[in-house]
N, C-alpha and C positions, 0 to 999 in steps of 0.2 A: 286538954282538947276531949272532942267525943269522937266516938265508933257509930257512925249512921248504918244498920241495918234494918231494908226498907223489901219488903215482897209487895211486888205490885205485877198484872197479869202483865202476860208477854205483849199483847196487844200495844199496850202502853208506852212497854218498855224505850223503843226507836226513841218519841219525840220527848219522853222522857230523859233519853240518858244525852240526847241534845240539847238540850234543855240548859241541864248541869254544865252539861260543857261549854258552853255560850258563858257560862258564867264565872267560869273557869277552875270547879269541882272536878276531880279525878276520882275513879273508883274504880274497885273488882266489881265485874260483872259474871252470876254463878244463874246458871238456868235450875230452876228444879221445879216440881210440879207438888200439889196435894191439894187439901181444901179437900168440900164437899163432892164438886166434879171432875176434883183431880184432871184437873187441865194445869197447860204449862204457863207457869210463871218466872219470874228472874229477878234472885237478889242479890239485889247492891249492897255492898259497906262500901261506908264513904267514911273516908276519915276529915274532916273538919277541926278548927279550930272552932273555941266554944263559943266567942260570942256570933259565928257564921251559919250556927245550929236553927234559928229561926227562919231564913233564910231558905238552906234547907228544905226546909220541913213547910218552908211555902210555896216551891216549886213540888213537890210532891205531892201538896194536895190540889196544883192546877196540871198536874200533867196523869194523874192518876183518876180515875172514871171511875164511879160506877155506873152498873148497868141493871138490869132488868133479864131473864131469861128464865123463859116457858121447859120447862123435861118433865119428859113421862119417868111415872113411880114405878115400883119393880108392879109386876106382877104380882097378885095374891094368888094362893094356892083357892079355887076355885073348885068344886064340883062338876060331874060332867056337864050334867043338865042345866046348870046357872051358866050365865054371859055376864061378861063382867066388861066396863068398858074405862079404860083407864082415862083418866081425866087432866091435863099440862096442871102443872104446879109448877103457882108464879116464884123464882127465888134470885137476889140478889145476889151478883157475882163481881168484883173489879175493886175499885178503891187499893188500897196500900194498906201494909202488917207492917209496922214502924218499932225499930228498938233502940234506944239513944244509950250508946254507954261511956262509961267514961273512959281515959287511957290515959293507962298511967305510964308507959312510956310507951313511946316509937323509934320505929329505927327499921330505917333503909338498908340492905347491902346486898352491895353493889358484887 
């Protein structure tokens, strides 16, 4: 058995979770944030039989899109007579960060 921990952008979460549920995969969803831009993320914890790991990873790849964004860098400290115009910087966001961990024991407490 494996535990897949996937951190995805919040904007990808709805389509991703629908796709996982449609294939019969259950998960725990946790709201999270972080990274360079401190944007909202969703962390999914998905427990699967080892032979189904590749299928879950395929679904994650299909529904976790990488995007280009332009952000304004922080203004540098300039002298009063100087004028600095900050140019937007192109950054890539999105996709998924995935950890696949072995599960020694699984137990559901009712």
